[in-house]
N, C-alpha and C positions, 0 to 999 in steps of 0.2 A: 723646771720645777714650779709647783704651784705655791701660793702664799703660805699654806699650812706647812708644807715641807720646808720652806725658807725659815719660818718661825721655829720649827723644830730643830733646825741646825744650830740655833743660838740658845736653845733651852738650857743646856747643861751649865753653861758659864753663868747665866743669870740665876739659876737655882742655887748654885754654889755661893754666889755673892749674897743672895738673900739669906741663906743659911748661916753665913759667917759675918756679914758686914753691914747690910742694909735691911730695913724692916720689910720692904715690899717693892714690887715693880709690876708694870704692865708693858709688854712688848707687842707692837703691832706693825704689820707690813701691808702696804697697798700698792697695786700696780696701776699703770696708766689704763689698763683694760677694766679696772674695777675689782680685780681679784683681791681679797682681803682676808687676813687672819689675825687673831689676837689671842694672847695668853697672859693671864694674871699670875702673880707669884706672891706668896707671903702675906704680910699684914698691912692693912691700911693704917692701923694704929696699934701701938704696943702698950702705951700708958696714957691716961690713967686706967682705961679699960681696953682690953684687946678687941680688935675688929678686923675681920678678914678683908683681903683685897678682892675686888670684883672687876669685871670688864667695865661696868658702869661707874666705877669710882672716879670722882672728880679730883684733879690735882691742881695745886697752886703752880701755874706755869712759869711764874717769875719772868725772866727775860725773854721767854718765847712770846710775851706780849709785844715785844718790839717787831717781830716778823709776822705774827698771826693777826695782829690788830693794827698797830701804828703804821707800819710800812705799807700794807695794802690800802689803808685809808688815804695816806699821802699820795700814793700812786693813782688812786681813783680820782682825787682832786686834780692831779696833773692831767689825767685823761679827759676830765671835764673842762679843762682850760682855765680852771680857777687859779692855778699857780703853775710855775715852771720849776724844774728841779734846781736850776741855777738862779732862781729868784732869791733875794735875801729874805730872811725870816721877818724882817720889818714890814714886808708887804702884808703880813697877817698880824704881826705884833708891833705896831708902830711905836709903842711905849717901851720897847726893849732898850734898856740902858738909856732912858729918855733924858737923863740929866747930863749926858756926855755925847755930843753928836759925833765925836771921833772914836768912840769906844769900839774895840775890836769886835765885841759881840754884835754890834749893829751891822757888821759886814758878813756875818755867818749866813750860809745858804742852806736850803733844804738838802741838797746833795751832800754837802759837807757833814751835816748832822747825821744823815742816813748812813754814811760810810765811816763815821767816827774820824773824820779828818779835820778836827778842830783843836783849839788850845785848851779845851775844857777838861777838868779833872775827871778821873774815873768815877768817883763817888764822893759824896759829902754827907755828913750826918745831919741832914736838915731837920729831922724829927726832934733833935735836941733843942731846936729853937722854938718849938711850940707845936700845937695841934690844930691851929686854925688854917684850913686849906687855902682860903683866899689870901691870907697874909703870907703863907709860905710861897704861893705862886708869885706874889709880888716880890718877895725876897729873891726868888730865882731870877726874875727879870731884871731887877735893879742891882744885883750884886756885881761887883767888879771881880770877875773870876781870875784866880791866879793863872798866869801863863805857863804853858808847858808843852811838851811834844805831843803829837796826836796819840791818843790812847782810846781804848774801848771805854766809852763814857756814858753812864746813865743820864748825865745832865743833858747830853745831846737829845735824848729821846723825851726827857721831861719837857724841853723846849718844843719839840715837835708835837707833843700832846697838847700843850697850851695853844700852839698854832691851830691844831685841829678844832679845839673848842672855839677859838675866835672865828675861824672860817665857816664852821657849821652852825654856830650860835647855840650849841648844845654842850653840856658837860659830857665828858667821856662816858660816864656811867649811864647816860640816857640815850646813847647811840645804839642803834639796833645791832644785834649780833646773830650769827647763824647758830643753828642747833649744835649743841655739844660744847659751846664755850659760853662763859658767863662771868660777870663781875662778882656775884654773890650767890654761890651755890648753897644748897642745903648742907649745913655742917655735918649732919649724920651720914651723908653720902660722900664725904670728902676725906681724902688721905690727910692724916695729921702731919704737921711739920714740927716746928721746934717748941720746946718748953721755953718760952721767951722770958728772959730775966727782966726785961723792961716792962712787959705787960703782965707778968706774973701768972702765966697760964700756958698750957699746951694749946697751940694754935690749930684750929680745925675749922675750915670754912671762912677764915678771915686771912687777909693777905699777910704773908710772912715778911715781905720787904718793909722795913720800918718807914722809909720815906714814902712809899706808896700808901701805907696806912695813914700817915700824917697828912697826906694830900687828899684823903677822903676815900681811899680804897681803890680808885681807878686812876692810873697815870699812864703816861706814854711809854714808860720804861718797864712797868710791872703792874700787877694787879689782876690779870686775867686768869681765870680758872678754866680747865677743860677736861673732858674725858678723852680716852685714847681714840675713840671714834671721831670726836670733834676735831682732834689734831690731824688724824688721817684724812678726814673730809677736806680740810684746808689744803693738805698736800696733794690730794687727788684733784682738787679744783685747779691747782697749778699744772699738774701733769697733763690733765685733759684739755687745758686751755679755756676752761670755764671762766677763770680769771686770767686775762691775757697779759700777765706780768712776767711769765717765765723767762722770756728772752731778755727782758730788762733786768731782772734780778740775777740772771746768770752772767751778765756782763761785768767783768772785773773792773772795779774802780781803783783798786790797789792790789798788790800781790796777794793779800789775804782777805779782801773785803769786796762784797758786791753791795747793791742797794739794800741795806738792812741786814742782809745775810752774810755769813762767813763763807768764803770760797775755799774749796779743797786745797790743802797744802800739806806738806810732809809734817807728820806728828800731830795733826789736828784731831778734833774730837770724833770725826766720822771714820777714822781708820785710813789705811793706805791702799786698800783694794778697790775703792770706788774710782769712778772716772774723773777726768778733769772737769767735767760738766756736772759737778756735784756741789750743792750748797747745804748749809746746815746752821743750826743755832742750838745753844744750850741755855738752861736756866739754873740759877744757883740752888734751888731746892732739890735738884736732881733730875730735871727733865731735859729732853732733847729730841730734835726731829731733823732728819736729813733727807734730801731729795737728789737722786742720781738721774738726771734727765736723759743721759745717753742710754741708760738701761731701762728707763721707764719705771722706776721703782722708788718708793719712799718707805722709810722705817722710822718709828718713834719708840723711844725708851723713856717711860715716865716712872720715876722713883720718888720716894719720900726720904731721901738719904740724909736729910737734916733732922729727922725725927729719931730720938728726942733732943739731939743737940748737933750743932754744926761743928763743934770743937773736937773732931776725931777724924781719923783717916778711914774713909769708906772705900777707897780704891775706885771711885766713880769714873775718873778720867780713863784709867786703863780698861774698865768695863765697857765704857762707851766705844773705845777703839776696837776692842775685841768683838763686840756685837756687830759693829759695822763691817769688819773684815769677814765675819762668819756669814752675815747676810749676803754680802756681795759674792763671796766665794760660792755660796749655794746657788746664786743666780747664774754665775759664769759657766 
């Protein structure tokens, strides 16, 4: 089947979700041969004024920043010989926990942070401590983080983002990006996210993640925006080998984790029909992308499920799994 037929196989379930539970969505499929199809659904914004969804609508990608920006930049630095995956972060950030030479954070490696195998917490409301990005970065580096079991942690990727800034000598927002992804898109072309009680407005074209906002809008864990074609371009580059990281990111570092990406496992976001050689990632705002290397196909489902509020059940988890199973069933 071609890409248009594969997208058509998942159309009904997305249309039903948009009619009942989420404002809008865009589904896209791309193959290793470059066959591509995209379909938009519903509304980019419901309030304060309605706006339709388009193929070119920009989405707040949230945690897709981790795999579409931070992970490839780190892997590029590894390929250049600037760092090694098992180097400690202190090779780039010598002042990490600088007042305690025996601090656990000083022993963290790039690989551990990429695979979420650290003691760091899942999330911390850093934005409640102030809105000065330089001070918040210093706070992240000097805080004695409470110990705990390895969990999926935004803090891991905040540290990787700071390491990238130190190694490149540039703020994240000044680093070059390929077409279809950006840190600050035109608000009028962007899908709305939440009516933020903290900022007092519907967010459109500004990052939803509070900590990324407080860090200046561009951070290692969140802040990137993208169109469906920008996301599919990144997936196609992996499938085609234009960016030679596919073998590296397909290698499991734990039962559920690869470098940056999540590995296919029962009950995960990509459904159960995909092959064992499938990786994926999701974003809190309602975004997700998955790559089945064995079948040479990738699909992305971008939604604004947090618009106008995150505090409701949109069924996004079940929708993601259903779409993944329908896409792969259409391929098989």
